[in-house]
N, C-alpha and C positions, 0 to 999 in steps of 0.2 A: 505493500500499500503506499503510496506516495506521501513524502514525510509532511507536505503542506496539506495533504488531506488529515493527517493526525493531528497535526497541530488545531485543528477545526474541532476533529472529533473531542479530543482532551483540554479544550482550552480551559472551562471549569474546573477541572479536576488539578489543573496544574498551578498549586499553590507558589507565590515569589515568596524565596527565602534569600535573606540578606543581599535581596535587588537582583537574583537570578533564578528564571523558571527552570522545571526539570525536563530534560529533553523529553520532546514528543515520542520519540521511536523507543525510547526506555519506559516511559510511563505505560505504552501501549503493551508493551512484554510483560512488565511487572502486574498489570492488571489480569492478564491470563493467566498468571502464577498461581497454584493453590496455596492458601494461605492454611499454614500448619505454626501452630505454638509450641516451637520444641521444648521449652519449658514444663510443657506439662509432660514430657515422658518421665518414666521411672527409669534408674539406672538398669534395671533388666532388660528394658523394652529398647535400649539405644542400640545395641549391636543389631536387631532386625532393621530398626529403622534405618541406620546407615547402610543397609544393603539396599533396601527399597529407595532410597533416597539414590544411592551411587546407579543405580541401573537406569533412574529418572533422569539424572545428569548425562549419563551416556547417551543414552538413546534420542534425548531432544536437545542435540547440538547447537549453540549458539555461541561457539568459538569458530572463527575461519582455522581451516585445515593449510600449512604448507605450500607454497607454491611448488618448490622443488621436493625431493624424496628425503627426508630426515632417518637416518637407518638408525634402529633401537636396539637396546642389549639390557637385560637386567643381570646385576651382579647382584651376590649375596654378602650382604654384611653379616660374619658369622657368629656375632657375640648373641643377635637375637632373632637372626633369618631374616632381616629386613630387607625390602628391594630397594636398590639403587640403579634407576634406569638410567641410561645412558644414552644420550640424544646427539648424533654425529650429523652434521649438517652437510650437503652435499658440497657446498662451497663454504669452505670452513676459512675464513679470513684472520682470525685471532688463535693465537696458540693458548691462549688462558682458557680456564674451565670456569662455568659456576654452577655452584651449589644451590640448589632450587627446593625450598620447603612450601607444599601446598597449604592453602587456607583450608577454613572449617571449624574456626574456634578450640582447635585443639581436640573437639569431639568426634567430627565428621569429617568426609572425604577421604581421597588415598592419591597417589600416583596416578591411577585411571581417570579419575575425575578432570584432572588437570591435564593430560596426555595431549590432548589436541592443542592447548594454551601455551602449553612448553615446547612442543614440536613446532608451533607456529613463531614464538620467539628464538626459538635456535635457528630457525631458517632466516628469520629476517636480519638477525646483526651476526649471522655466520658464526656462531661461538658453538661449541660442544658443553651441553647443558648434563648436570646429574641432578636425578630427581628423587629426594628421601621417602619412602613409607615408613616416617617414625610412627614409634607406638601412640596410641590416643589414649584420651580420656573418658569417663572416671576411671578405666581399667587400670591407667598406667598414667600417674600423678606427676607434677612438676618435682624432680626434674628430670624423670625419664625421658622425657625429647629430646631435652638437650643433650642428656647423656648421648642419646642419638644421634646428635647433630655433630658433636665432636668426635663420636667415633666415624662418622662418614668423613669428618674433614681428615682426621687421620689416615683414613684407606685411601685418599688423595694422594696423599704427601707419599704414603707408601707406594704409590703408583710413579711417583718419581716427581710428581709438580711439588714445588716450592709452595708456602703459604703466599708470597707475592703473586704466585700462579693463580690463584683460585680466588673469584669474588663470590660473595655470596647474596642470594636473591629469595624475596618470597613474598605471598601476598596474605595480608589479612593476619593469622596466629604465625601463617611461615613468616611474614615478616617480621614478626616479635621473635620467632624464633631465630633467625639470620641476626637482628640486633643482639639476642640474649646468648648468642655463640660468642658475639665482638666482645661483649661485656664482659662476659666470662674469662675470655681470653685477655683482655686488658687489665683484669683486676689480678689475674694470676701471672702478669708480666711476662706471657707469651707471644709469640710471633702469631700477627694476624692477619687475616684476608685483605688482599689487596685494595677491594672496593666494597659496596653494600649498596643495593636496590631496595628498599624498603615500599611497598605498593599497599597502601592504605593498610598501616602498621594498627594492630593491639598495642596500647602503650602502657595504660594505667588501669588498675584494677577497680578504681574508687567509681567506674561509668559519671563520674559528676560534671562534666564540661556543659558546655551550652548547650554545644549541638547534638548532644546527648538528650536533652530536653526539647528542642527544636525538631529533632528530626527522631524521636520517641519509637514512630511507629508509621509505617506507608511506604517506606523505601527500601523494601526486602528485608535488611539487618535491622531488629529492633533494640531498644534499651534492654529489654525483660530478656531477651536472649543474650545479649552478651553479658548481662549479669549472669545469669547461667552457665555460660561458656566459663566465664573466668571462677567460677563456684566449683565446677567442674573438675578443673586445671589444678585449683589450690590443692596444697596438703596442708596448709592450715593458714593462718593468718600471719604467723610470721613472715610467711612468703613475700605479703605485702611490702616490706622493706628490705628486700632483698633485688638488689639492681639488676638481678639478671630475669625478673621476675616482674617488678615493677620499673620498666625503662626510665621512667623520669626522677628514681632515686640515683641513678648512675653518678660518681664523681667525674664530672665532665670536664675536670683537668687531665684525667687519663686520655693518652693517645688511643683513637679510635679510627679506620679508615675513612676516606671520602666516601661520601654517603649522599644517595638521591632519596627524598621521601615523596612519596604519589599519595596525595589527596582529592578527593572529592567532593564537592558542595553539598550533595544530597547523602553524605554520608554521615553518620554518630560519631564515627572516628575521627573526623576530619580538625577537630580541634586539639584533641591529643596528638595527633602528629604535627601540626604544627607547633603545639607548645615543645613536644621534641625537637623539631627543626629549630626553634629556637633557642633551646637549652644547647646545641653543637653550636649554633652560631655564636653564642656567647660567651662559649667555652673555646672560642677562635679554630673550631674542625672545619676542614672542607665539607659544607654541606650545599646543598641545594634542596628546595622543595618545590616540585611543581602541582600545579593546584587546577583543577578544572572543574569549574564551579558547576555546570550541569550533571553532573556525573552523580554514581552512585557506590555505593561499597558492591564489590564484586563485578565491575563494569569490565576488569582487564580478562575476565574469561569470556565475556559476552562481544567478542568484537565483529558477530556479525550484525550490530548496531552500527550504524555509519559513525555516529560520535564517537564510541567507546573506541574504534578502529584508529580514526585519526587520534586520539589521546594516548592508545597504547604503540603507535609506531613513534608520537612524539616524544615520549619517555624512553624507548630502546633508543631514538637516536642520539639522546642526552645519555643514559647509561653508557653506550658505546664509547663514548670519549674519555671515559674515567677506567674503562676495563684494564 
């Protein structure tokens, strides 16, 4: 359906937030998606719900596929039999590699739900990706996923890559995990990855920013769901003061790699991402925030939406500059 027609159909439903209207094509898509309150799930029901949601996401493809073939190989990390999926683009322009962590609030999703997205990014920038199927909550609470990320980072070093040859990247919970990995290594005075791309990252478990309240519902991710995600991930309240758990608690005098942070104007997490970018800037780190005011949480995996595709190609172009 032409976008001009969608703008007419969804005109009254498109609320202005901070001077911007929600993208019309995105509004149309979200209106068609089933509404499910994940916070109603009992712990014993989560594993089954994951399967249902994963099957639906794989069937209803909303991410563009790569223009050229991307070869995939699944490696198994022996410690917990975790999949680390390698994506090798046909045209490999850089010899660095990217360690990728998928989103899903640490509760949902897998390398399979993000397969098209990672393939597309690998092809678009001509860089080899490794996507980790880390352990999920509530079965595996913090810091289990961080241990898995450290294991994957060490595995890549064992394959002959130096820390400076590895960039880390992720979306949502995956972006939190990428930053968490860097925070942990910095606190331990260990070698860091060369750079990081954090796509609408989870940052602060308090879920108390203005954007959480302005965008508490109606734009795919809700405040109620985010509170639930953090609760499933948290081992105890002590975690809230751990800088690898609450990103805003980090000692920003410590060294961190060059960072790009992506935020969307209709994402409840956007203020936390902006605050994290500000704290990095205040600490004199190399950081760039790329803000897309009409976009929502999850847009990077929905590149069949024209505005999402434009945004993704824009931030990938910037990412390539710091690899």
